[in-house]
C-alpha positions as CSV (number, residue, x, y, z in Angstrom):
1,M,-17.7,5.5,39.5
2,K,-20.2,5.0,36.1
3,M,-19.4,9.0,34.7
4,K,-15.6,7.3,35.3
5,I,-16.6,4.1,33.2
6,A,-18.3,6.0,30.2
7,F,-15.6,8.7,29.9
8,V,-13.0,5.8,29.4
9,L,-15.5,4.2,26.6
10,I,-16.0,7.1,25.0
11,L,-12.4,8.1,24.8
12,L,-11.4,4.3,23.7
13,L,-14.2,4.5,20.8
14,A,-12.6,8.3,20.2
15,I,-9.2,6.8,19.9
16,C,-9.9,3.6,17.8
17,T,-12.4,5.1,15.2
18,S,-9.6,7.9,14.5
19,F,-7.1,5.4,13.6
20,A,-9.4,4.1,10.8
21,K,-8.2,5.8,7.6
22,D,-10.3,6.6,5.1
23,F,-8.7,6.4,1.7
24,N,-9.6,8.3,-1.6
25,I,-7.4,6.7,-4.3
26,S,-8.5,8.9,-7.9
27,H,-5.8,6.9,-10.2
28,I,-3.6,4.1,-10.1
29,R,-0.4,3.0,-12.5
30,V,0.7,-0.6,-12.4
31,Y,4.0,-1.0,-14.4
32,N,4.6,-3.3,-16.9
33,K,7.7,-4.3,-15.7
34,F,9.2,-4.0,-12.0
35,L,12.4,-5.8,-9.9
36,R,11.2,-9.0,-8.5
37,N,13.7,-8.6,-5.2
38,G,15.8,-6.5,-3.6
39,Y,16.0,-4.4,-0.4
40,T,14.0,-1.7,0.3
41,A,16.8,0.9,-0.4
42,N,17.2,-0.5,-3.9
43,I,13.3,-0.7,-4.2
44,C,13.2,3.1,-3.3
45,N,15.8,3.8,-5.8
46,A,14.0,1.7,-8.6
47,F,11.0,4.0,-8.0
48,S,13.3,7.6,-8.4
49,S,15.3,6.2,-11.3
50,P,13.5,3.7,-12.8
51,K,15.5,3.7,-16.6
52,E,18.8,3.1,-14.8
53,N,17.0,0.7,-13.0
54,N,15.4,-1.3,-15.9
55,I,11.7,-0.6,-15.1
56,D,9.0,-0.7,-17.6
57,T,6.6,2.4,-16.1
58,S,4.6,2.1,-19.3
59,T,0.8,0.5,-18.4
60,G,-1.6,-1.8,-19.7
61,A,-0.4,-5.5,-18.6
62,I,-2.2,-5.3,-15.7
63,V,-4.9,-2.8,-14.3
64,I,-6.7,-2.6,-11.3
65,T,-8.9,0.1,-10.6
66,P,-9.1,2.9,-8.0
67,K,-11.9,1.3,-6.3
68,D,-10.5,-2.3,-6.1
69,L,-7.6,-0.9,-4.4
70,N,-9.7,1.3,-1.6
71,D,-11.8,-1.4,-1.0
72,A,-8.8,-3.8,0.1
73,L,-6.8,-1.1,1.5
74,K,-9.7,-0.4,4.3
75,A,-10.5,-3.6,5.3
76,A,-6.1,-4.7,5.5
77,S,-4.2,-4.5,8.5
78,V,-1.7,-1.9,8.6
79,K,1.8,-1.8,10.2
80,R,5.0,0.0,10.1
81,H,7.5,-1.1,7.4
82,F,11.1,-1.8,8.3
83,Q,14.1,-1.8,6.0
84,R,14.5,-5.6,5.3
85,K,15.3,-7.6,1.8
86,F,12.5,-8.7,0.0
87,G,12.1,-11.9,-2.6
88,G,8.6,-12.2,-4.8
89,I,7.8,-9.4,-5.9
90,T,4.4,-9.5,-8.2
91,L,4.4,-6.1,-9.3
92,G,5.3,-2.4,-8.5
93,G,3.5,1.0,-9.1
94,E,1.8,4.2,-8.2
95,F,-1.6,5.4,-6.7
96,I,-2.3,8.9,-6.2
97,E,-4.6,9.5,-3.0
98,N,-5.4,13.2,-2.0
99,N,-3.3,14.6,-4.8
100,R,-0.1,12.8,-3.3
101,M,1.8,10.4,-4.9
102,H,2.7,7.0,-3.7
103,Y,4.5,4.2,-4.7
104,F,4.4,0.6,-3.7
105,V,4.8,-3.0,-4.0
106,Y,2.6,-6.0,-4.2
107,F,3.7,-9.6,-3.2
108,E,1.0,-11.9,-4.7
109,E,1.6,-14.8,-2.5
110,S,1.7,-13.6,0.9
111,D,-1.3,-10.6,-0.2
112,L,1.3,-8.1,1.0
113,L,1.6,-4.6,-0.3
114,I,4.0,-1.6,0.9
115,D,3.5,1.4,0.4
116,F,7.0,3.5,0.1
117,T,5.8,6.9,0.4
118,D,4.1,6.1,4.0
119,N,6.3,3.6,5.1
120,K,3.4,1.0,5.9
121,E,2.8,-2.3,4.9
122,Y,-0.8,-3.6,4.3
123,K,-1.7,-7.3,4.7
124,L,-4.7,-7.7,2.8
125,K,-8.0,-9.7,3.2
126,S,-8.3,-10.6,-0.1
127,K,-6.1,-10.4,-3.3
128,I,-6.4,-7.3,-5.0
129,I,-8.5,-8.2,-8.1
130,V,-6.7,-7.9,-11.5
131,H,-8.9,-6.8,-14.6
């Protein structure tokens, strides 16, 4: 009986630690101008054709460091993103994690970051530090 309990505990520990993701963000760009609201499909289209959607992809007004974003995402609770309408987008941008481009939007009011590349929503524990 003790062996069964020990096996179950080891199995649970292995499963729980495999869900913890270690982020390795090497670069981040925050766009100077992005949509303030829209459906998931519209927001994804804005990333694929920014000029048609009046998106200013130049950077400089808002800077978030890769370390700050790494720390925020590690501490966040994660769930799958389902298509719906959004309002109150604070900023949009892109980051590179493990040589893969990710497109995201951030809602400062609710501390929510949505990664449209992986279709994940990150409920951040604290605000992203903006320098």
